[in-house]
Structures are given as C-alpha cells and as structure tokens.
C-alpha positions, 0 to 999 in steps of 0.5 A, spaced: 620 465 590 628 467 588 630 466 580 632 460 577 635 459 570 634 453 567 641 450 564 638 445 560 640 448 553 646 452 556 653 449 554 659 452 552 659 453 544 664 453 538 662 456 532 665 459 525 665 466 524 658 467 520 654 462 523 648 463 527 648 462 535 641 462 539 639 461 546 632 460 548 632 460 556 626 459 561 627 462 568 622 461 574 621 466 580 616 470 582 615 476 581 618 474 574 625 476 574 629 481 570 634 478 566 641 481 563 646 478 558 653 480 558 659 479 554 665 479 557 662 483 562 659 488 558 652 489 556 651 487 549 649 492 544 643 490 539 644 490 532 641 488 526 644 481 527 644 481 535 639 482 540 636 479 546 628 478 547 626 478 554 618 476 556 616 473 563 619 467 564 623 466 558 629 470 555 632 469 548 639 471 545 640 471 537 646 472 534 645 471 526 652 472 524 657 471 529 664 475 529 670 473 532 669 479 537 663 475 540 668 470 543 668 470 550 664 469 556 656 470 555 653 471 562 646 471 564 643 474 570 636 473 573 634 478 579 628 479 583 626 481 590 627 474 593 634 473 590 638 472 584 641 466 579 647 467 574 650 462 569 656 463 564 657 460 558 664 460 554 663 462 546 668 461 542 668 464 535 673 461 530 675 464 523 672 462 517 675 457 513 678 460 507 680 454 503 675 449 501 681 444 498 687 446 502 694 446 498 699 441 500 704 444 504 710 440 501 711 439 493 715 434 490 718 436 483 722 431 479 
C-alpha cells in the first residue's frame, strides 16, 4: 500500500522566537514508509533542541527553541516501494518582543 501522510495536525504555523514547535504525524503504508523532513529544501540538522523521531507509522518533529532561521517551508516525505506522499507546511518564526511596555512614539511637553 502506498504511503499516506495524515494531514489532520499539519497546518501553517507562526511562533515567536524561543517558543517550541512540535508535530506528531501518523503515516500509513505497507511496508512502513521511510520518512524524511526538510526545511527549505535542506536536511534538518539535529541538535540539543531540534530532533526528528521516526518509528513505523509515526514521525515526530521537535524544535524546543525556535530561531528566526527556522522560518520557511517544512516538507515531510513518506516513501515505500508502492509510492510516496508529501506535505509542505509554512513556518514563520517572529522575533522576540523585546518591549513589554512599549514607549509611546510621540511625546508631548508643556
């Protein structure tokens, strides 16, 4: 059976820098598909805060501390001898809001 990625939990995401990002994805297919994750067309290097876990019929992506450079297209591909399936998700990582209480941009003096 050709692979099929369950898209139920996959949607475009916007997070602030430092916030976690997590995807838990079910995948069907026989034999169990090989799964790859790419960010902007490149393999995702694993680190202390970023990892991928693949087990038969399930794949997970963890990013415990997002950075601006994590913005872009996250692509998941599942392949076995009967075919393939692919899904893309747009990730937007916004900069940290450094001002808790913004200073007004106009001041009036008397």
